[in-house]
PDB file of N, H, CA, C and O in Angstrom:
ATOM      1  N   MET A   1      49.371 130.994  46.823  1.00  0.00           N
ATOM      2  CA  MET A   1      48.795 131.078  45.496  1.00  0.00           C
ATOM      3  C   MET A   1      47.477 131.648  45.612  1.00  0.00           C
ATOM      4  O   MET A   1      46.732 131.254  46.509  1.00  0.00           O
ATOM      5  N   ARG A   2      47.071 132.642  44.698  1.00  0.00           N
ATOM      6  H   ARG A   2      47.676 132.962  43.970  1.00  0.00           H
ATOM      7  CA  ARG A   2      45.809 133.102  44.702  1.00  0.00           C
ATOM      8  C   ARG A   2      44.827 132.231  43.616  1.00  0.00           C
ATOM      9  O   ARG A   2      45.091 132.045  42.428  1.00  0.00           O
ATOM     10  N   LEU A   3      43.718 131.786  44.290  1.00  0.00           N
ATOM     11  H   LEU A   3      43.504 131.936  45.255  1.00  0.00           H
ATOM     12  CA  LEU A   3      42.754 131.036  43.392  1.00  0.00           C
ATOM     13  C   LEU A   3      41.443 131.759  43.195  1.00  0.00           C
ATOM     14  O   LEU A   3      40.941 132.363  44.143  1.00  0.00           O
ATOM     15  N   HIS A   4      40.866 131.726  42.013  1.00  0.00           N
ATOM     16  H   HIS A   4      41.273 131.235  41.243  1.00  0.00           H
ATOM     17  CA  HIS A   4      39.663 132.319  41.685  1.00  0.00           C
ATOM     18  C   HIS A   4      38.638 131.218  41.497  1.00  0.00           C
ATOM     19  O   HIS A   4      38.646 130.657  40.401  1.00  0.00           O
ATOM     20  N   TRP A   5      37.735 130.817  42.429  1.00  0.00           N
ATOM     21  H   TRP A   5      37.729 131.273  43.319  1.00  0.00           H
ATOM     22  CA  TRP A   5      36.851 129.781  42.157  1.00  0.00           C
ATOM     23  C   TRP A   5      35.703 130.293  41.420  1.00  0.00           C
ATOM     24  O   TRP A   5      34.932 131.125  41.899  1.00  0.00           O
ATOM     25  N   LEU A   6      35.575 129.725  40.091  1.00  0.00           N
ATOM     26  H   LEU A   6      36.201 129.049  39.702  1.00  0.00           H
ATOM     27  CA  LEU A   6      34.613 130.301  39.024  1.00  0.00           C
ATOM     28  C   LEU A   6      33.200 130.142  39.454  1.00  0.00           C
ATOM     29  O   LEU A   6      32.370 131.023  39.228  1.00  0.00           O
ATOM     30  N   GLN A   7      32.877 128.916  40.135  1.00  0.00           N
ATOM     31  H   GLN A   7      33.551 128.200  40.318  1.00  0.00           H
ATOM     32  CA  GLN A   7      31.414 128.688  40.481  1.00  0.00           C
ATOM     33  C   GLN A   7      30.918 129.742  41.343  1.00  0.00           C
ATOM     34  O   GLN A   7      29.842 130.262  41.048  1.00  0.00           O
ATOM     35  N   SER A   8      31.605 130.162  42.450  1.00  0.00           N
ATOM     36  H   SER A   8      32.480 129.740  42.690  1.00  0.00           H
ATOM     37  CA  SER A   8      31.148 131.047  43.379  1.00  0.00           C
ATOM     38  C   SER A   8      31.676 132.490  43.321  1.00  0.00           C
ATOM     39  O   SER A   8      31.131 133.407  43.935  1.00  0.00           O
ATOM     40  N   GLY A   9      32.824 132.650  42.509  1.00  0.00           N
ATOM     41  H   GLY A   9      33.267 131.905  42.010  1.00  0.00           H
ATOM     42  CA  GLY A   9      33.348 133.921  42.456  1.00  0.00           C
ATOM     43  C   GLY A   9      34.402 134.370  43.558  1.00  0.00           C
ATOM     44  O   GLY A   9      34.992 135.450  43.560  1.00  0.00           O
ATOM     45  N   ARG A  10      34.536 133.349  44.499  1.00  0.00           N
ATOM     46  H   ARG A  10      34.056 132.472  44.497  1.00  0.00           H
ATOM     47  CA  ARG A  10      35.391 133.589  45.650  1.00  0.00           C
ATOM     48  C   ARG A  10      36.928 133.612  45.154  1.00  0.00           C
ATOM     49  O   ARG A  10      37.354 132.902  44.243  1.00  0.00           O
ATOM     50  N   ILE A  11      37.658 134.495  45.861  1.00  0.00           N
ATOM     51  H   ILE A  11      37.312 135.071  46.601  1.00  0.00           H
ATOM     52  CA  ILE A  11      38.980 134.468  45.559  1.00  0.00           C
ATOM     53  C   ILE A  11      39.806 134.182  46.994  1.00  0.00           C
ATOM     54  O   ILE A  11      39.699 134.963  47.940  1.00  0.00           O
ATOM     55  N   THR A  12      40.529 133.138  47.042  1.00  0.00           N
ATOM     56  H   THR A  12      40.616 132.504  46.274  1.00  0.00           H
ATOM     57  CA  THR A  12      41.257 132.691  48.164  1.00  0.00           C
ATOM     58  C   THR A  12      42.735 132.585  47.867  1.00  0.00           C
ATOM     59  O   THR A  12      43.173 132.587  46.717  1.00  0.00           O
ATOM     60  N   GLU A  13      43.526 132.487  49.007  1.00  0.00           N
ATOM     61  H   GLU A  13      43.170 132.485  49.941  1.00  0.00           H
ATOM     62  CA  GLU A  13      44.947 132.223  48.827  1.00  0.00           C
ATOM     63  C   GLU A  13      45.261 131.010  49.648  1.00  0.00           C
ATOM     64  O   GLU A  13      44.706 130.819  50.730  1.00  0.00           O
ATOM     65  N   VAL A  14      46.146 130.188  49.142  1.00  0.00           N
ATOM     66  H   VAL A  14      46.597 130.343  48.263  1.00  0.00           H
ATOM     67  CA  VAL A  14      46.615 128.955  49.749  1.00  0.00           C
ATOM     68  C   VAL A  14      48.175 128.766  49.333  1.00  0.00           C
ATOM     69  O   VAL A  14      48.586 129.163  48.243  1.00  0.00           O
ATOM     70  N   PRO A  15      48.944 128.181  50.214  1.00  0.00           N
ATOM     71  CA  PRO A  15      50.419 127.947  49.837  1.00  0.00           C
ATOM     72  C   PRO A  15      50.514 126.933  48.648  1.00  0.00           C
ATOM     73  O   PRO A  15      49.815 125.921  48.596  1.00  0.00           O
ATOM     74  N   ALA A  16      51.387 127.264  47.744  1.00  0.00           N
ATOM     75  H   ALA A  16      51.955 128.086  47.785  1.00  0.00           H
ATOM     76  CA  ALA A  16      51.626 126.276  46.723  1.00  0.00           C
ATOM     77  C   ALA A  16      51.934 124.893  47.476  1.00  0.00           C
ATOM     78  O   ALA A  16      52.552 124.816  48.538  1.00  0.00           O
ATOM     79  N   GLY A  17      51.415 123.835  46.772  1.00  0.00           N
ATOM     80  H   GLY A  17      50.913 123.897  45.909  1.00  0.00           H
ATOM     81  CA  GLY A  17      51.741 122.440  47.287  1.00  0.00           C
ATOM     82  C   GLY A  17      50.533 122.003  48.026  1.00  0.00           C
ATOM     83  O   GLY A  17      50.425 120.800  48.268  1.00  0.00           O
ATOM     84  N   THR A  18      49.580 122.850  48.429  1.00  0.00           N
ATOM     85  H   THR A  18      49.667 123.827  48.232  1.00  0.00           H
ATOM     86  CA  THR A  18      48.387 122.386  49.186  1.00  0.00           C
ATOM     87  C   THR A  18      47.626 121.520  48.194  1.00  0.00           C
ATOM     88  O   THR A  18      47.529 121.863  47.016  1.00  0.00           O
ATOM     89  N   ASP A  19      47.073 120.370  48.677  1.00  0.00           N
ATOM     90  H   ASP A  19      47.152 120.092  49.634  1.00  0.00           H
ATOM     91  CA  ASP A  19      46.357 119.564  47.819  1.00  0.00           C
ATOM     92  C   ASP A  19      44.943 120.325  47.456  1.00  0.00           C
ATOM     93  O   ASP A  19      44.400 121.112  48.231  1.00  0.00           O
ATOM     94  N   TRP A  20      44.470 119.998  46.260  1.00  0.00           N
ATOM     95  H   TRP A  20      44.911 119.359  45.630  1.00  0.00           H
ATOM     96  CA  TRP A  20      43.278 120.665  45.695  1.00  0.00           C
ATOM     97  C   TRP A  20      42.143 120.495  46.490  1.00  0.00           C
ATOM     98  O   TRP A  20      41.362 121.444  46.558  1.00  0.00           O
ATOM     99  N   LEU A  21      41.865 119.324  47.192  1.00  0.00           N
ATOM    100  H   LEU A  21      42.500 118.553  47.138  1.00  0.00           H
ATOM    101  CA  LEU A  21      40.614 119.085  47.926  1.00  0.00           C
ATOM    102  C   LEU A  21      40.681 119.963  49.269  1.00  0.00           C
ATOM    103  O   LEU A  21      39.677 120.526  49.705  1.00  0.00           O
ATOM    104  N   THR A  22      41.932 120.041  49.891  1.00  0.00           N
ATOM    105  H   THR A  22      42.747 119.584  49.536  1.00  0.00           H
ATOM    106  CA  THR A  22      41.948 120.819  51.015  1.00  0.00           C
ATOM    107  C   THR A  22      41.849 122.349  50.621  1.00  0.00           C
ATOM    108  O   THR A  22      41.171 123.109  51.313  1.00  0.00           O
ATOM    109  N   ALA A  23      42.451 122.740  49.637  1.00  0.00           N
ATOM    110  H   ALA A  23      43.002 122.123  49.075  1.00  0.00           H
ATOM    111  CA  ALA A  23      42.199 124.016  49.103  1.00  0.00           C
ATOM    112  C   ALA A  23      40.789 124.462  48.918  1.00  0.00           C
ATOM    113  O   ALA A  23      40.433 125.589  49.265  1.00  0.00           O
ATOM    114  N   ALA A  24      39.942 123.553  48.349  1.00  0.00           N
ATOM    115  H   ALA A  24      40.232 122.638  48.068  1.00  0.00           H
ATOM    116  CA  ALA A  24      38.549 123.799  48.059  1.00  0.00           C
ATOM    117  C   ALA A  24      37.829 123.855  49.472  1.00  0.00           C
ATOM    118  O   ALA A  24      37.057 124.773  49.752  1.00  0.00           O
ATOM    119  N   ARG A  25      38.106 122.886  50.291  1.00  0.00           N
ATOM    120  H   ARG A  25      38.733 122.140  50.063  1.00  0.00           H
ATOM    121  CA  ARG A  25      37.388 122.894  51.622  1.00  0.00           C
ATOM    122  C   ARG A  25      37.592 124.098  52.306  1.00  0.00           C
ATOM    123  O   ARG A  25      36.616 124.629  52.836  1.00  0.00           O
ATOM    124  N   GLN A  26      38.835 124.684  52.392  1.00  0.00           N
ATOM    125  H   GLN A  26      39.628 124.253  51.961  1.00  0.00           H
ATOM    126  CA  GLN A  26      39.243 125.899  52.996  1.00  0.00           C
ATOM    127  C   GLN A  26      38.443 127.069  52.478  1.00  0.00           C
ATOM    128  O   GLN A  26      38.072 127.993  53.201  1.00  0.00           O
ATOM    129  N   ALA A  27      38.194 126.977  51.162  1.00  0.00           N
ATOM    130  H   ALA A  27      38.496 126.227  50.575  1.00  0.00           H
ATOM    131  CA  ALA A  27      37.477 128.023  50.509  1.00  0.00           C
ATOM    132  C   ALA A  27      35.934 127.909  50.506  1.00  0.00           C
ATOM    133  O   ALA A  27      35.202 128.734  49.960  1.00  0.00           O
ATOM    134  N   GLY A  28      35.527 126.855  51.140  1.00  0.00           N
ATOM    135  H   GLY A  28      36.122 126.185  51.584  1.00  0.00           H
ATOM    136  CA  GLY A  28      34.082 126.619  51.102  1.00  0.00           C
ATOM    137  C   GLY A  28      33.568 126.094  49.923  1.00  0.00           C
ATOM    138  O   GLY A  28      32.350 126.098  49.746  1.00  0.00           O
ATOM    139  N   GLU A  29      34.337 125.638  49.086  1.00  0.00           N
ATOM    140  H   GLU A  29      35.326 125.635  49.230  1.00  0.00           H
ATOM    141  CA  GLU A  29      34.002 124.960  47.757  1.00  0.00           C
ATOM    142  C   GLU A  29      33.864 123.399  48.041  1.00  0.00           C
ATOM    143  O   GLU A  29      34.380 122.833  49.004  1.00  0.00           O
ATOM    144  N   THR A  30      33.067 122.769  47.025  1.00  0.00           N
ATOM    145  H   THR A  30      32.648 123.228  46.243  1.00  0.00           H
ATOM    146  CA  THR A  30      32.938 121.407  46.953  1.00  0.00           C
ATOM    147  C   THR A  30      33.405 120.824  45.689  1.00  0.00           C
ATOM    148  O   THR A  30      32.864 121.135  44.628  1.00  0.00           O
ATOM    149  N   ILE A  31      34.332 120.036  45.744  1.00  0.00           N
ATOM    150  H   ILE A  31      34.771 119.783  46.606  1.00  0.00           H
ATOM    151  CA  ILE A  31      34.814 119.241  44.430  1.00  0.00           C
ATOM    152  C   ILE A  31      34.287 117.877  44.635  1.00  0.00           C
ATOM    153  O   ILE A  31      34.622 117.238  45.633  1.00  0.00           O
ATOM    154  N   PRO A  32      33.422 117.357  43.683  1.00  0.00           N
ATOM    155  CA  PRO A  32      32.917 115.981  43.912  1.00  0.00           C
ATOM    156  C   PRO A  32      34.091 114.993  43.727  1.00  0.00           C
ATOM    157  O   PRO A  32      35.041 115.266  42.994  1.00  0.00           O
ATOM    158  N   THR A  33      33.995 113.852  44.407  1.00  0.00           N
ATOM    159  H   THR A  33      33.223 113.630  45.003  1.00  0.00           H
ATOM    160  CA  THR A  33      35.012 112.873  44.432  1.00  0.00           C
ATOM    161  C   THR A  33      34.345 111.463  44.149  1.00  0.00           C
ATOM    162  O   THR A  33      33.131 111.266  44.194  1.00  0.00           O
ATOM    163  N   GLY A  34      35.224 110.591  43.875  1.00  0.00           N
ATOM    164  H   GLY A  34      36.210 110.752  43.838  1.00  0.00           H
ATOM    165  CA  GLY A  34      34.749 109.179  43.695  1.00  0.00           C
ATOM    166  C   GLY A  34      35.730 108.238  44.212  1.00  0.00           C
ATOM    167  O   GLY A  34      35.654 107.985  45.415  1.00  0.00           O
ATOM    168  N   CYS A  35      36.642 107.673  43.521  1.00  0.00           N
ATOM    169  H   CYS A  35      36.703 107.879  42.544  1.00  0.00           H
ATOM    170  CA  CYS A  35      37.708 106.779  44.012  1.00  0.00           C
ATOM    171  C   CYS A  35      38.775 107.302  45.014  1.00  0.00           C
ATOM    172  O   CYS A  35      39.331 106.547  45.813  1.00  0.00           O
ATOM    173  N   LEU A  36      39.032 108.626  44.930  1.00  0.00           N
ATOM    174  H   LEU A  36      38.580 109.239  44.282  1.00  0.00           H
ATOM    175  CA  LEU A  36      40.176 109.328  45.720  1.00  0.00           C
ATOM    176  C   LEU A  36      41.453 108.752  45.375  1.00  0.00           C
ATOM    177  O   LEU A  36      42.370 108.926  46.177  1.00  0.00           O
ATOM    178  N   GLN A  37      41.698 108.021  44.202  1.00  0.00           N
ATOM    179  H   GLN A  37      40.953 107.879  43.550  1.00  0.00           H
ATOM    180  CA  GLN A  37      42.928 107.505  43.789  1.00  0.00           C
ATOM    181  C   GLN A  37      43.344 107.975  42.306  1.00  0.00           C
ATOM    182  O   GLN A  37      44.341 107.495  41.766  1.00  0.00           O
ATOM    183  N   GLY A  38      42.594 108.862  41.721  1.00  0.00           N
ATOM    184  H   GLY A  38      41.784 109.252  42.160  1.00  0.00           H
ATOM    185  CA  GLY A  38      42.916 109.375  40.397  1.00  0.00           C
ATOM    186  C   GLY A  38      42.412 108.556  39.255  1.00  0.00           C
ATOM    187  O   GLY A  38      42.679 108.926  38.112  1.00  0.00           O
ATOM    188  N   SER A  39      41.722 107.498  39.456  1.00  0.00           N
ATOM    189  H   SER A  39      41.505 107.197  40.384  1.00  0.00           H
ATOM    190  CA  SER A  39      41.349 106.736  38.263  1.00  0.00           C
ATOM    191  C   SER A  39      39.943 107.168  37.720  1.00  0.00           C
ATOM    192  O   SER A  39      39.736 107.131  36.507  1.00  0.00           O
ATOM    193  N   CYS A  40      38.989 107.572  38.585  1.00  0.00           N
ATOM    194  H   CYS A  40      39.157 107.602  39.570  1.00  0.00           H
ATOM    195  CA  CYS A  40      37.624 107.691  38.087  1.00  0.00           C
ATOM    196  C   CYS A  40      37.277 108.978  37.363  1.00  0.00           C
ATOM    197  O   CYS A  40      36.373 109.043  36.531  1.00  0.00           O
ATOM    198  N   GLY A  41      38.027 109.977  37.717  1.00  0.00           N
ATOM    199  H   GLY A  41      38.761 109.924  38.394  1.00  0.00           H
ATOM    200  CA  GLY A  41      37.786 111.318  37.034  1.00  0.00           C
ATOM    201  C   GLY A  41      36.619 112.142  37.733  1.00  0.00           C
ATOM    202  O   GLY A  41      36.265 113.224  37.263  1.00  0.00           O
ATOM    203  N   ALA A  42      36.092 111.654  38.754  1.00  0.00           N
ATOM    204  H   ALA A  42      36.380 110.775  39.135  1.00  0.00           H
ATOM    205  CA  ALA A  42      34.963 112.444  39.365  1.00  0.00           C
ATOM    206  C   ALA A  42      35.439 113.852  39.935  1.00  0.00           C
ATOM    207  O   ALA A  42      34.668 114.800  40.086  1.00  0.00           O
ATOM    208  N   CYS A  43      36.662 113.877  40.206  1.00  0.00           N
ATOM    209  H   CYS A  43      37.288 113.106  40.084  1.00  0.00           H
ATOM    210  CA  CYS A  43      37.134 115.081  40.833  1.00  0.00           C
ATOM    211  C   CYS A  43      37.867 115.919  39.928  1.00  0.00           C
ATOM    212  O   CYS A  43      38.620 116.772  40.395  1.00  0.00           O
ATOM    213  N   ASP A  44      37.727 115.768  38.591  1.00  0.00           N
ATOM    214  H   ASP A  44      37.115 115.074  38.211  1.00  0.00           H
ATOM    215  CA  ASP A  44      38.462 116.689  37.613  1.00  0.00           C
ATOM    216  C   ASP A  44      38.084 118.090  37.751  1.00  0.00           C
ATOM    217  O   ASP A  44      36.889 118.357  37.882  1.00  0.00           O
ATOM    218  N   ILE A  45      38.965 119.024  37.738  1.00  0.00           N
ATOM    219  H   ILE A  45      39.935 118.807  37.631  1.00  0.00           H
ATOM    220  CA  ILE A  45      38.789 120.432  37.866  1.00  0.00           C
ATOM    221  C   ILE A  45      39.602 121.060  36.708  1.00  0.00           C
ATOM    222  O   ILE A  45      40.603 120.546  36.207  1.00  0.00           O
ATOM    223  N   ASP A  46      39.040 122.242  36.346  1.00  0.00           N
ATOM    224  H   ASP A  46      38.227 122.659  36.753  1.00  0.00           H
ATOM    225  CA  ASP A  46      39.832 122.907  35.255  1.00  0.00           C
ATOM    226  C   ASP A  46      40.625 124.219  35.848  1.00  0.00           C
ATOM    227  O   ASP A  46      40.090 125.244  36.269  1.00  0.00           O
ATOM    228  N   VAL A  47      41.866 123.970  35.786  1.00  0.00           N
ATOM    229  H   VAL A  47      42.301 123.137  35.443  1.00  0.00           H
ATOM    230  CA  VAL A  47      42.841 125.118  36.300  1.00  0.00           C
ATOM    231  C   VAL A  47      43.471 125.838  35.150  1.00  0.00           C
ATOM    232  O   VAL A  47      44.382 125.346  34.484  1.00  0.00           O
ATOM    233  N   ASP A  48      42.997 126.926  34.958  1.00  0.00           N
ATOM    234  H   ASP A  48      42.257 127.326  35.499  1.00  0.00           H
ATOM    235  CA  ASP A  48      43.530 127.822  33.827  1.00  0.00           C
ATOM    236  C   ASP A  48      43.564 126.889  32.529  1.00  0.00           C
ATOM    237  O   ASP A  48      44.580 126.741  31.849  1.00  0.00           O
ATOM    238  N   ASP A  49      42.377 126.298  32.273  1.00  0.00           N
ATOM    239  H   ASP A  49      41.552 126.418  32.825  1.00  0.00           H
ATOM    240  CA  ASP A  49      42.257 125.568  30.975  1.00  0.00           C
ATOM    241  C   ASP A  49      43.054 124.283  30.893  1.00  0.00           C
ATOM    242  O   ASP A  49      43.354 123.761  29.819  1.00  0.00           O
ATOM    243  N   GLU A  50      43.362 123.832  32.004  1.00  0.00           N
ATOM    244  H   GLU A  50      43.118 124.257  32.876  1.00  0.00           H
ATOM    245  CA  GLU A  50      44.111 122.465  32.040  1.00  0.00           C
ATOM    246  C   GLU A  50      43.394 121.522  33.030  1.00  0.00           C
ATOM    247  O   GLU A  50      43.314 121.876  34.206  1.00  0.00           O
ATOM    248  N   VAL A  51      42.906 120.434  32.663  1.00  0.00           N
ATOM    249  H   VAL A  51      42.971 120.146  31.708  1.00  0.00           H
ATOM    250  CA  VAL A  51      42.191 119.351  33.506  1.00  0.00           C
ATOM    251  C   VAL A  51      43.259 118.730  34.523  1.00  0.00           C
ATOM    252  O   VAL A  51      44.321 118.206  34.187  1.00  0.00           O
ATOM    253  N   VAL A  52      42.788 118.884  35.807  1.00  0.00           N
ATOM    254  H   VAL A  52      41.925 119.310  36.079  1.00  0.00           H
ATOM    255  CA  VAL A  52      43.565 118.308  36.835  1.00  0.00           C
ATOM    256  C   VAL A  52      42.634 117.450  37.774  1.00  0.00           C
ATOM    257  O   VAL A  52      41.511 117.811  38.130  1.00  0.00           O
ATOM    258  N   ARG A  53      43.257 116.243  38.138  1.00  0.00           N
ATOM    259  H   ARG A  53      44.169 115.949  37.849  1.00  0.00           H
ATOM    260  CA  ARG A  53      42.568 115.347  38.995  1.00  0.00           C
ATOM    261  C   ARG A  53      42.847 115.946  40.388  1.00  0.00           C
ATOM    262  O   ARG A  53      43.997 115.917  40.826  1.00  0.00           O
ATOM    263  N   ALA A  54      41.809 116.507  41.125  1.00  0.00           N
ATOM    264  H   ALA A  54      40.874 116.531  40.769  1.00  0.00           H
ATOM    265  CA  ALA A  54      42.002 117.164  42.365  1.00  0.00           C
ATOM    266  C   ALA A  54      42.378 116.193  43.557  1.00  0.00           C
ATOM    267  O   ALA A  54      42.917 116.610  44.582  1.00  0.00           O
ATOM    268  N   CYS A  55      42.078 114.968  43.362  1.00  0.00           N
ATOM    269  H   CYS A  55      41.641 114.629  42.529  1.00  0.00           H
ATOM    270  CA  CYS A  55      42.360 114.052  44.486  1.00  0.00           C
ATOM    271  C   CYS A  55      43.809 113.715  44.577  1.00  0.00           C
ATOM    272  O   CYS A  55      44.263 113.294  45.641  1.00  0.00           O
ATOM    273  N   ILE A  56      44.565 113.875  43.523  1.00  0.00           N
ATOM    274  H   ILE A  56      44.196 114.218  42.659  1.00  0.00           H
ATOM    275  CA  ILE A  56      45.965 113.515  43.425  1.00  0.00           C
ATOM    276  C   ILE A  56      46.973 114.667  43.002  1.00  0.00           C
ATOM    277  O   ILE A  56      48.141 114.425  42.699  1.00  0.00           O
ATOM    278  N   ALA A  57      46.495 115.773  43.005  1.00  0.00           N
ATOM    279  H   ALA A  57      45.546 115.970  43.251  1.00  0.00           H
ATOM    280  CA  ALA A  57      47.243 116.955  42.492  1.00  0.00           C
ATOM    281  C   ALA A  57      47.296 118.057  43.604  1.00  0.00           C
ATOM    282  O   ALA A  57      46.505 118.002  44.545  1.00  0.00           O
ATOM    283  N   ALA A  58      48.138 118.964  43.510  1.00  0.00           N
ATOM    284  H   ALA A  58      48.780 119.009  42.745  1.00  0.00           H
ATOM    285  CA  ALA A  58      48.371 120.017  44.366  1.00  0.00           C
ATOM    286  C   ALA A  58      48.415 121.331  43.617  1.00  0.00           C
ATOM    287  O   ALA A  58      48.660 121.384  42.412  1.00  0.00           O
ATOM    288  N   VAL A  59      48.160 122.423  44.395  1.00  0.00           N
ATOM    289  H   VAL A  59      47.960 122.380  45.374  1.00  0.00           H
ATOM    290  CA  VAL A  59      48.204 123.785  43.859  1.00  0.00           C
ATOM    291  C   VAL A  59      49.639 123.950  43.242  1.00  0.00           C
ATOM    292  O   VAL A  59      50.591 123.664  43.967  1.00  0.00           O
ATOM    293  N   PRO A  60      49.853 124.352  42.067  1.00  0.00           N
ATOM    294  CA  PRO A  60      51.251 124.575  41.603  1.00  0.00           C
ATOM    295  C   PRO A  60      51.858 125.920  41.950  1.00  0.00           C
ATOM    296  O   PRO A  60      51.162 126.887  42.260  1.00  0.00           O
ATOM    297  N   ILE A  61      53.077 125.945  41.893  1.00  0.00           N
ATOM    298  H   ILE A  61      53.643 125.159  41.642  1.00  0.00           H
ATOM    299  CA  ILE A  61      53.770 127.147  41.937  1.00  0.00           C
ATOM    300  C   ILE A  61      53.686 127.943  40.500  1.00  0.00           C
ATOM    301  O   ILE A  61      53.991 127.368  39.455  1.00  0.00           O
ATOM    302  N   THR A  62      53.269 129.244  40.531  1.00  0.00           N
ATOM    303  H   THR A  62      53.021 129.710  41.381  1.00  0.00           H
ATOM    304  CA  THR A  62      53.082 129.937  39.371  1.00  0.00           C
ATOM    305  C   THR A  62      53.898 131.219  39.585  1.00  0.00           C
ATOM    306  O   THR A  62      54.548 131.494  40.594  1.00  0.00           O
ATOM    307  N   ASP A  63      53.752 132.016  38.394  1.00  0.00           N
ATOM    308  H   ASP A  63      53.224 131.793  37.574  1.00  0.00           H
ATOM    309  CA  ASP A  63      54.386 133.360  38.549  1.00  0.00           C
ATOM    310  C   ASP A  63      53.796 134.227  39.671  1.00  0.00           C
ATOM    311  O   ASP A  63      52.599 134.107  39.936  1.00  0.00           O
ATOM    312  N   SER A  64      54.512 135.029  40.295  1.00  0.00           N
ATOM    313  H   SER A  64      55.484 135.125  40.080  1.00  0.00           H
ATOM    314  CA  SER A  64      54.144 135.784  41.503  1.00  0.00           C
ATOM    315  C   SER A  64      53.143 136.758  41.062  1.00  0.00           C
ATOM    316  O   SER A  64      53.332 137.541  40.131  1.00  0.00           O
ATOM    317  N   GLY A  65      52.023 136.683  41.792  1.00  0.00           N
ATOM    318  H   GLY A  65      51.869 136.047  42.548  1.00  0.00           H
ATOM    319  CA  GLY A  65      50.952 137.636  41.580  1.00  0.00           C
ATOM    320  C   GLY A  65      49.864 137.024  40.626  1.00  0.00           C
ATOM    321  O   GLY A  65      48.774 137.575  40.476  1.00  0.00           O
ATOM    322  N   LYS A  66      50.201 135.896  40.007  1.00  0.00           N
ATOM    323  H   LYS A  66      51.087 135.448  40.129  1.00  0.00           H
ATOM    324  CA  LYS A  66      49.130 135.399  39.116  1.00  0.00           C
ATOM    325  C   LYS A  66      47.969 134.799  39.949  1.00  0.00           C
ATOM    326  O   LYS A  66      48.184 134.358  41.079  1.00  0.00           O
ATOM    327  N   THR A  67      46.792 134.784  39.412  1.00  0.00           N
ATOM    328  H   THR A  67      46.617 135.142  38.494  1.00  0.00           H
ATOM    329  CA  THR A  67      45.560 134.209  40.030  1.00  0.00           C
ATOM    330  C   THR A  67      45.173 133.022  39.107  1.00  0.00           C
ATOM    331  O   THR A  67      45.035 133.236  37.902  1.00  0.00           O
ATOM    332  N   LEU A  68      44.988 131.739  39.638  1.00  0.00           N
ATOM    333  H   LEU A  68      45.101 131.565  40.616  1.00  0.00           H
ATOM    334  CA  LEU A  68      44.538 130.609  38.868  1.00  0.00           C
ATOM    335  C   LEU A  68      43.101 130.612  38.929  1.00  0.00           C
ATOM    336  O   LEU A  68      42.469 130.684  39.983  1.00  0.00           O
ATOM    337  N   ALA A  69      42.581 130.530  37.742  1.00  0.00           N
ATOM    338  H   ALA A  69      43.095 130.471  36.886  1.00  0.00           H
ATOM    339  CA  ALA A  69      41.159 130.220  37.581  1.00  0.00           C
ATOM    340  C   ALA A  69      40.753 128.813  37.704  1.00  0.00           C
ATOM    341  O   ALA A  69      41.253 127.967  36.963  1.00  0.00           O
ATOM    342  N   VAL A  70      39.827 128.493  38.645  1.00  0.00           N
ATOM    343  H   VAL A  70      39.421 129.181  39.247  1.00  0.00           H
ATOM    344  CA  VAL A  70      39.550 127.024  39.060  1.00  0.00           C
ATOM    345  C   VAL A  70      38.064 126.799  38.810  1.00  0.00           C
ATOM    346  O   VAL A  70      37.219 127.480  39.391  1.00  0.00           O
ATOM    347  N   GLY A  71      37.760 125.878  37.977  1.00  0.00           N
ATOM    348  H   GLY A  71      38.446 125.325  37.505  1.00  0.00           H
ATOM    349  CA  GLY A  71      36.295 125.520  37.800  1.00  0.00           C
ATOM    350  C   GLY A  71      36.118 124.087  37.721  1.00  0.00           C
ATOM    351  O   GLY A  71      37.061 123.360  37.409  1.00  0.00           O
ATOM    352  N   LEU A  72      34.895 123.609  38.000  1.00  0.00           N
ATOM    353  H   LEU A  72      34.129 124.200  38.253  1.00  0.00           H
ATOM    354  CA  LEU A  72      34.590 122.132  37.930  1.00  0.00           C
ATOM    355  C   LEU A  72      34.386 121.847  36.449  1.00  0.00           C
ATOM    356  O   LEU A  72      33.837 122.627  35.671  1.00  0.00           O
ATOM    357  N   CYS A  73      34.942 120.509  36.099  1.00  0.00           N
ATOM    358  H   CYS A  73      35.387 119.875  36.731  1.00  0.00           H
ATOM    359  CA  CYS A  73      34.762 120.012  34.729  1.00  0.00           C
ATOM    360  C   CYS A  73      33.293 119.509  34.694  1.00  0.00           C
ATOM    361  O   CYS A  73      32.759 119.009  35.684  1.00  0.00           O
ATOM    362  N   SER A  74      32.728 119.655  33.612  1.00  0.00           N
ATOM    363  H   SER A  74      33.162 120.061  32.808  1.00  0.00           H
ATOM    364  CA  SER A  74      31.373 119.080  33.380  1.00  0.00           C
ATOM    365  C   SER A  74      31.453 117.714  32.751  1.00  0.00           C
ATOM    366  O   SER A  74      31.913 117.622  31.613  1.00  0.00           O
ATOM    367  N   ASP A  75      31.063 116.701  33.368  1.00  0.00           N
ATOM    368  H   ASP A  75      30.689 116.776  34.292  1.00  0.00           H
ATOM    369  CA  ASP A  75      31.026 115.290  32.821  1.00  0.00           C
ATOM    370  C   ASP A  75      29.635 114.817  32.763  1.00  0.00           C
ATOM    371  O   ASP A  75      29.018 114.722  33.824  1.00  0.00           O
ATOM    372  N   PRO A  76      29.036 114.494  31.591  1.00  0.00           N
ATOM    373  CA  PRO A  76      27.643 114.201  31.556  1.00  0.00           C
ATOM    374  C   PRO A  76      27.431 112.844  32.139  1.00  0.00           C
ATOM    375  O   PRO A  76      26.258 112.502  32.284  1.00  0.00           O
ATOM    376  N   TYR A  77      28.355 112.028  32.491  1.00  0.00           N
ATOM    377  H   TYR A  77      29.309 112.306  32.373  1.00  0.00           H
ATOM    378  CA  TYR A  77      28.249 110.596  33.113  1.00  0.00           C
ATOM    379  C   TYR A  77      28.195 110.633  34.530  1.00  0.00           C
ATOM    380  O   TYR A  77      27.746 109.652  35.123  1.00  0.00           O
ATOM    381  N   TRP A  78      28.614 111.687  35.190  1.00  0.00           N
ATOM    382  H   TRP A  78      28.978 112.483  34.708  1.00  0.00           H
ATOM    383  CA  TRP A  78      28.632 111.712  36.705  1.00  0.00           C
ATOM    384  C   TRP A  78      27.456 112.470  37.181  1.00  0.00           C
ATOM    385  O   TRP A  78      27.266 112.620  38.388  1.00  0.00           O
TER     386      TRP A  78
END
């Protein structure tokens, strides 16, 4: 899957099913984390306008050739 990391502008490719934290690390991106169990929301990312908890989700399978736009969610409390 092709990923466009909005903060840096990098475009990377990873296999579908790769967990988001690994995909980010391989791309040289940093996703903040907290509990690493999906409850705190510190690792929320925006994937094509859908909020995803990066610590418990994986890169989805999408249409061939589609690039997913990935950005960090902004939470004023973190």
